[in-house]
N, C-alpha and C positions, 0 to 999 in steps of 0.2 A: 503493503501500497505508501511505504512511504517513498520506493523506488516511481511506482508509478507518480507520484505524486508533479515529484521532479521531470517523469519524461511531460506531464501537464504541460505548464510554466513554460516547457522548450520550447513548446507547438504555440502558448497560445499568446495574444498581445504580440506585443515586439521578439520574441525570442529569445532574451538575453543576447540582444546585436550592440545593445549599450553599454558602460562600465557603467552610468547608471540606474539603469533598469534591477540589472543582475548585482552590482553590489546596498542600492540601496531600494530597491520596488521602485524607480521614481517618484516616490515619497510619496507616493496614499495608500499606504495599508489604512484597515479599522482597527479602530481601538481595542475591542476580544481579540482577532490577533496575536497583534502586538506587543501586548500585553501579554499575554500567555505567554506568548515565544520567548518575555522578559524569564519566566518564570518557573520554565525546564529546565531556561537556559541556562540559570544555575542549583538548579532540583533534581538531581539527575537520577541512576543508578547508584552514585556514588552515595547520596542521601540516601536515600531505601535500602539500600543493603546497613547501611553506617550508622542511620538514625535507631536503626532500629536495635543492633548490635550494643550500640551505645547502651537505655534502655537496660536491656536487659542484662548487659554485663556489668552498670555504678551506676542505676537508678534511676530515675526521675529525674534530678536535679541537670540534667543537659536541659528543661523542655521553656526554662526558663531564657534558650537563647533562642529562640522565639522571638521573646520581645526584642532584641536584640535587633534581630533583625527586622522588624518594623518598623523602630524609633531609626533605623537609618534607614529606610526604603523610605520617612515623610522627610528625615533630613538631602535625603539624594534628592529629592520632589524640588525642595523648596530653594534650597541650595546651587541643585547644578544644571537644574534642567531650564530655567534662564540662561543660564552664561550660554548651554549648547546649543541649545535647539535654535535661535537668531544663525548663528552661523552654520550651522549645521559638519563642529566640529568632527574627527576622529580620539579615537587616543591610542596606547596599546598592547596588547596580551601578551598569554602564555604559552607553551604551547604541554608545558609539565603537567596542567591538570585536566586535560586532555588523554593523555598517558593514562594514567588516572583512572577514568571514567569509563576506558574504553574498557579497560584492564576488572575493574570492577563485578560486570553482571559475567564474565566470564567462566570466574572460579562459579558465581553461582548455578551456570546450566552444566555443566564440568558436575558440580555437587548432585544434579536434578538426575539428569542424563549418562552422563562418563564422554559425550562429548571435549574435546581435547580444547583446553583456553587455548591454546594457539589458533585455532580455531575457526575461535567464536571472532581471535582480536582480530583476524583477518578480513574476516566478515566484516565487523562491523566497521569499521578505514575503508574499507572497498564501496558497502552500502551509500554510507553518508556518503561518504566522495562525490559517491557518482548522483544521486540526485540536488547536492548546492552544485555538480557544478554544471548538472542540465536546468536545475530551475534557474538560479539561482536567490536570490533572499527573499523572494514571495511564494519558493517551495521551501525551505527553509522552515519557515512564519509558518508555512501554512500546516507545512509535518508533524511541527512542532504543533499545536492546537489537538490532530488529526494524537496523536503521542498522546499529550498530556490523559482522554480520556480514555488512553491504555491505562495511566500509570495508577490512575482513578481506579476503575474498574478492576485488577488484580487488587491493590490495599483492601478497599473494601472486602473482599474474598476474600483473603488472611484475618479478619479485624472481626468479620460476624462470626467467619465459624468458631472465628481460636475461644471468641465468647462465651460462645451460644455449648462447646463444648467444657467450656471452667465450671462456669455457670450463672455467664452476668458479665456482667464490669462488675459490679461491690463487687464479690465472689475473687477476681482477681485487683481490684486496688486490695483490699485485706488483707491474699495471702504475695502478695509484697509487700507491704507493712507490716506482715510478721516475718518476712527476710529480711527487712529492714532499708529497704529502697524507696521507701517513698520519704527522698531526703534534698528540699526546691529551696532552702536557706541557708549558705554555708558564706556566712561573713567572712571570712580566716584574709583579714587584708596582704596574705603572703602572694607575691604573684610568679609563686614553685609550684601550689595548688593547681591542681590541672582545674578543677572544676570549682568555680566561685560563684556566688551572683556580680562578683565586681565582672570579671573576666565573659563576662559572661555576657551580662550585659550590655557593658558600656566596652567592651572589649570588642564584643561581636556586635553593638551600635556603631562604632569607627568601622569595621570591618566589612559590614553590610552595607553599610555610607559610597563607602571606597567603589565597594562593585559594583551598586547599581548606579551610582552614580558617575565614575573617571571610568569603567568598566566598558572598552570597545562593543562589546556586545550587546551590552545595556542601549550606550547611545546608541551600534545603526537602528534601533528599532524602534525610540521612538523622538528617534531625527528623520523616519522613516512613516509618522504619519504627519497629514495637513494641514495641522496650527497645533499652534502650545497651545495651549487648554486642554486639545486631547492627549497628547504626547503629558501631561502632568495626570489626569487620569487613566492610560497607561499602564503609567509606572506606581501611581496609588493605589488600581487593583490589587499591585503583585502584595503590600500587605493582605489584605482580605485571602491571597493565593496560600500566602504560606504558611498562615495560621490555619489554614484549613487542614494538609495537606502533612505539617508538621504534628494538628495533630492525632494524625492517623494511624503516624509512623509512629509517634510514642508511646501511642494506644496502641499497636504493634509487638513493641519487644518489651513490652509489662506484660502484654496478653500469652506472647512466646514464655514466658521465662515463670509466670503461674501456671499456667500446662505444663512445661517440664517438673514444677516443684510439687503441684501434685502426683507426679510421676514417681516422683524423688531421683529426678537421673536426668545428668546437665549430659548432652549433648560433648563440649568441649571439653569437661571432664572424662568421661566416659570413650574418648579420641573417633567421636565419630565424622567426627566433621575435622577438617583440620586444622580451623581460623574463624571469628565470631565473625567471618562477612560468607560463609556461609549458614550458618541459624536461618531466617528468613527463608531459604531457598529451600535445607532441610525439613522444617518445620511444614513447608505444603509440601513438599511430598511424603510425608508423614500424613495429614490432616481433611489434606485435599484433593484424595489421590483415585481422581474421580477424570473422566476421559475428560478432555480437553482444556481442567483446570490446572495446573498445571505446567499447560504452556499457554494458559492466560497468567501466569505466571511473571513468566519466563522470558511474553511477548511487554509486560509492563515495565521489567529488568530494559529489555533493551530498549523499549522505544524510548524511557530516563537517556539511557544511555547516544541513540540516537538524535533525542532533541540537544546538548550537549555538546554530542561533537561534529556535530555541522555548525552547532552555533559558532564553534571554538571558528571554524572551516574561515566561517565569513568573514569574524568579522576580525582575525590577523593574515587577513585576504587584504582586505579594504582596507587593512594599515601599513601592510608592506608599497602596497599600489599607490595610494594615496600624498606615501610621506617618504618614501623612499625609490618607486622607480617617476611614476607621475612627474615631476621638474626635470625628468634629464628624457624623457621617451615622446612626453602629452604631444611635441608638436613635431615628431620620427614615425606615429604613427599613424594610421587614422584607427575610425573606432572599431570597427570588427576587430584590428588588430591590436589592440587594448585589452577587451572584452579576452579575445582565443589569452592573453598573456592573465590577466585572472585566476581565468580555468589553471590552468598550465600550473597557476599560485597556492591556487585546492587540492590541485592532486601532491603535487611538494610538499605540501603543510599532509595532507593529509596522513603518507607517507612514513611522515617524522612523527607525529600522534602516535601509531601503527609501533612506528620503533619505541616509542616512551612508554605505550602500553608495556611490552617485555621488558624492560627492567622493574615498572613499578612490581611484580614479582617479586622484591627482593623486599621489598621496604613493610616495619614490622607492627601494628598495630591496627588500629582497623583502617578501614579506605577513609574515612572518612576524616580521623585525623589527618591521618599521610592527604587529603586535598584539604588541608585550611588549615597546612601548617605551610607548603610549596605554593597555594595562590597566597597564603593572609604575604607570604612573604614578600610577593611580586607587588600585590592591591598597597602594601605600606608605602613602597616609594613612588607609588604611580598619583598617588592621594595625594603623596605628599606636594608633591611635582608642581601638582597643579594650586593645595592648595596655596603652594608657597607666592603663585608665580598669578591667581584669585584674591587673595586676598593679604597682602602686604606687595604693597603698588612700590616700591623701594630694594628691594629684590630682584640682584642682577641678575642672567643669566652663567654666569662663572661661579653663585651664588647656587644656582640651577644643577649644573652638571654634577659641583662637589657633592653635593649635598642630598642628588639623589642617586650615586656608584653609594658611598657612605649609611644610604636609607636600606639599597636592596640589599650590599653586600653584608648587613652587617644580622636582618635575619636570615637570612639567608643559613650566616655559619650558624647559624642559634640554632636553627633549622635539622641540618646534617650532621648538627654534633648530640643533639637530641638522640636522632635514631641509634648512630653510632655507637653513641658515650652511655650515654642513661636507658635505653630501650625503649621496652615493650612498658603500658606505666600500667599498676595493681587498677586489680575489679576486687570485687565484694565476694564472699560465698556465696557455694553454688549446691543444688542437692546433687547427694551421690548415691544416695545412701540403701535410691535401689538397683544402683549400676551393672550389677551381677551378674541380677534375671533380664535376661537377652526376647522372653517369649514375653514384652509386648503388644498388646492391641490398643487401638482406639480405643472402642468401643468402651472395658476393661478399664477404670480408672478407679486412681485410691486412694486416697489424701496420706500426704508420708513427708511433714515439714516438719519447721518448729517455728512455737511462738517466740522461746528464748531462742533468737540464731543473736552470734558476736558474730562480727568483720574481722576480718586482721592487717590492717594498714601496715605494710613495712616502709620504715622507718626512710627516708629521700636524703641524697647524701648533697647537701645547700654546701658544699664548700668549695672556695675556689672555682674552677673552671667546673665542675660539676655543677656544683648548684648554677651555674649562669645558665648550665645544658637541657637546667630541668624549667625554666624557666617555662610556664603553661600555650604551650600554641596558639591558647587565642589574644598573649600580647603581641603578635606577629605584629599585624595590621599595626595595632599603635606606635607600636614602637620602631617601624620603618618610615612611621608615618613621623614623631615627633623625631627622628633623627635628621630625616630631612631638613623640614622648617626648622630647627637648632642651628644645624653645620648649615644649609642655605641664608644662612640670616647673616651668621657669625663670616662667614664669608665675603658674603656682600661687603658688611662693612668693612674688609679690613681693602677687599680691590674695587670698594667705588661707589655708595650706593645711587643707586634710581636716585631724580632729585620728582617730587609731587611733582606730574600736569608730563611728564615723561613716557607714564603709562596711556595709553586710553581708555577710558575705565568702561569700554565695551568690552573687552578681558579682563574684568576685575567681577568681585564680590563683594557685594553692599554687605557684607557676612551682617553685621548689626540691627541695621535692620530688619533683614528678610527676619532674621531668628527673635526679636523683637522691637516690632514693628512701629508700640505704640512709644518710642522715645520721645520726647520732645525735642527737636528740632539743634534746639540748641546744642544738645548734647550729642546729638544724634551727626553733626558736623563731622565734630571734630572726631566720632571715632571714623569715620571711613574720609580722613585725614583731607578736609573742608574741599572735598573733590565731588563734582554734582552728576550722576548716574540718569540714563535714561530709562526704563522699565522697561522688562521686557517683551513689551510690544512694545512700543516703538522701533524698537533693534525690526525685530521680527519686520515691519513696516516698510524699515529703511531697505533694509537686506533685500525683500521683495523687488519693489521697487526700484532696486541697482539690475535684481537679476529679468524683470519687465522691459525695462530700460538695452539691455547687454541681449535678448531678445531677437528684441524690436533690428536693433544692428546687424546683427546676424541674420536675419528675413529681409532687409534692405541690399547687404553682402549678399547673398543666396540670388535676389533680382535680379540685381544690376550688372553690369560687368567697368569694374574702376579699375584706375589707375596704381600699379604694385605699388607705388609711392604710396598710396592711404594708410 
């Protein structure tokens, strides 16, 4: 179906013969497809497998991350859409996330069917590259919409059947509470504690502000709708989307735990599965072993992966073409040849993402932590550079370059050190009392859980470099962002700051005006460095007027023969 949508958009309309249609869908996308496409671009098989595994192994505290995501979406809508939309700006992206996204469902398919991981990785890379090359952004967006329906169907099947077997949502909650897994609020201020209220909500807010606000996959979609108001709505709808989907996923995780707590045997402890990323598919095969249902779940996982990988392919291709190749090839190639170049880029990055998926097999912990670690390390400096330029008019290009390099290197170093030195995180206690009995059936369930369960957590060595590597992965984005801004401002001061007025205000964000709109004029003028900003609506009108004038000039040149000196 996904491949078929790509073929459809290869034959429909302009047939993806221009870079404007291939990369931006001619900027006429509708709100709902654009919004859902943004949503499933970041909520992939990584989220499906990883969130359920996280709730299963470490309890309910991770649910607070949903609020960090929602707050991040709101901030991105307020701060960054009015900056980017009037100009149709582009940003940058990373390939590592594509690789982890491809690897995640491949392990699940192997657990369910025995289909080898390497073959699943190749299929994901091939299919996503196929429909992205043929149909461009429109194919990516509409396949995302279709795939979102498959994702929701698969997840609801798991949750509904699981809660019915356990005895209802109330029983699921009671069992998890008995095992010490209902643990929402940990206000430990230490950054080395893996999950706390602060890292999940504050760190999550900063991370997802960057993801939704300055990530190319997001920018490319909200800049492809017709108006600024529709761009805002398309992003804000994601707040409801993440709240619904993450709630279902978190419920799935604690439901699976309740089921195995009743049976008295954790499949991880019994070595029935190789890692926590295979918990959800293993559960599906055990309790949803009806004709077609496991296939629906696998389709759910691969839909999440295809949506993410194709979105990444479209995004990174747009960046490389717009920022690196277009300045040199714009006047040398015809529009058709430009489109061919962008399609070749899709194939190249598809192959690179597939190669990264094979490397992802060596990462420990859940795929969720791996994805958030490396994506967070890349998102931090990206958001930091945009914040440096948009919020601080006196920051110069030297500060941005030096700050950006430091902001990327520091969290990446922390992430690599966390995996190579600290290793996998500790987890809560699991039921093991009945693991010697292999004659389990889904119809005969006898309670086997304790109401007095204590969990043991290994003390973390927080001295020296080990302590630095023990910093929670949820702080990587804030660390990267802060590094860029602090280093960038210091270097700017040392190398000669920009003067107020040197930077056009249309490239800046009146930060306090947008967050605190009711400040007195005398105070707000000081906070915005005495600069006067045009509203985003005014900027949009100016850009549209310029585009209209440019089109009129092009029409006149097309209709008449002019001396080449003109």
